[in-house]
C-alpha positions in Angstrom: -0.3 0.1 0.3 0.7 3.4 -0.6 0.1 6.0 2.4 0.6 10.4 0.9 1.2 12.7 3.5 0.3 16.6 3.2 1.7 19.4 4.8 2.0 22.7 4.9 -1.6 24.3 4.7 -2.5 27.8 6.9 -3.9 31.2 7.0 -2.8 33.3 4.7 -3.9 36.9 3.6 -4.5 37.4 0.1 -1.4 37.8 -1.9 0.5 35.6 0.1 2.0 32.3 -0.4 3.1 29.0 1.4 4.4 25.4 0.0 2.2 22.6 0.4 4.3 19.3 0.7 3.4 15.8 0.2 5.4 12.6 1.2 4.6 9.2 0.2 5.7 6.1 1.9 4.7 2.5 2.3 5.7 -1.2 0.7 4.7 -0.7 -2.9 6.3 2.5 -3.9 7.5 2.5 -7.4 7.8 4.9 -10.7 4.7 2.6 -11.8 2.5 3.5 -9.2 3.6 6.8 -8.6 4.1 7.8 -12.5 1.9 10.6 -12.0 1.5 12.6 -8.8 -1.3 15.9 -8.5 -2.9 18.4 -6.4 -6.4 18.6 -6.4 -8.7 20.9 -3.9 -12.2 21.0 -2.5 -13.0 24.7 -1.4 -16.2 25.0 0.7 -19.5 23.8 -0.3 -17.9 22.1 -3.8 -16.9 19.5 -5.5 -13.5 18.5 -5.7 -11.0 20.4 -8.5 -8.1 19.6 -10.5 -5.1 21.7 -9.7 -1.9 20.6 -11.0 -0.2 17.3 -11.7 3.3 16.3 -12.7 5.1 13.2 -14.8 8.0 10.9 -13.2 10.3 13.2 -15.0 9.0 16.7 -14.2 8.4 17.7 -18.2 4.8 17.7 -18.5 3.1 19.5 -15.8 -0.2 20.3 -16.1 -2.3 23.3 -14.6 -6.4 24.2 -13.9 -6.5 27.4 -16.0 -7.3 29.4 -12.4 -3.8 28.6 -11.0 -2.1 29.0 -14.0 1.3 31.4 -13.7 0.8 31.4 -9.6 1.2 27.9 -8.9 3.8 25.5 -9.6 3.9 21.8 -9.1 7.2 19.5 -8.5 8.7 16.3 -7.1 11.1 14.7 -6.2 11.3 11.1 -7.2 14.3 10.1 -4.6 12.0 10.6 -1.7 8.7 10.3 -3.6 7.6 13.6 -2.6 5.4 16.2 -4.6 5.7 19.7 -3.6 3.5 22.9 -4.6 4.4 26.0 -4.1 0.9 28.7 -4.1 1.8 32.1 -4.5 -0.3 35.9 -5.0 -3.3 33.2 -3.2 -6.8 34.5 -3.8 -9.8 33.9 -1.0 -11.3 32.0 -4.3 -8.6 29.3 -3.5 -9.7 28.6 0.1 -10.0 24.8 -0.2 -8.9 21.9 1.4 -5.9 20.8 -0.7 -5.2 17.0 -1.7 -2.1 14.9 -3.1 -2.7 12.3 -5.0 -0.4 9.4 -6.8 -1.5 7.4 -9.8 -0.3 5.7 -12.8 -1.8 7.5 -16.0 -4.0 10.3 -16.5 -3.8 14.2 -15.0 -6.9 15.8 -14.6 -9.7 13.4 -13.9 -9.6 12.7 -10.2 -10.9 8.9 -10.9 -7.7 8.1 -12.4 -5.9 8.2 -9.2 -5.4 5.3 -6.5 -3.9 6.8 -3.7 -4.8 9.8 -2.2 -3.7 11.9 1.3 -6.1 13.0 3.8 -5.8 17.2 3.1 -4.3 20.1 4.2 -6.6 23.1 5.0 -5.6 26.5 2.9 -7.5 29.6 4.0 -6.9 32.9 2.1 -8.3 35.8 3.9 -9.1 39.4 1.8 
């Protein structure tokens, strides 16, 4: 099994920044299982939505239009960790941010087999 644990969330004012981290552990960690690592978020009262995803080679990042130019996804394969640098935060970025890992797909949450518990990001105006 694979466990994902997010950290780095918090409360910030609009315009602020955070760096979210996602650490993976477990017996079945592999390039195959962790080919794509991604971030999703769930705003209050809304459905979960795609934020960003990155392939193993880190050559093909995907971003939701709403975060392009403000968020940056990265990963460190040696310890199966992924990061999300979030800059120029807006109140509408307030959500629980989830880390996910899977073998294929990018924006479709159904293609991810492993999920973290989430970390809260709250942005005040």
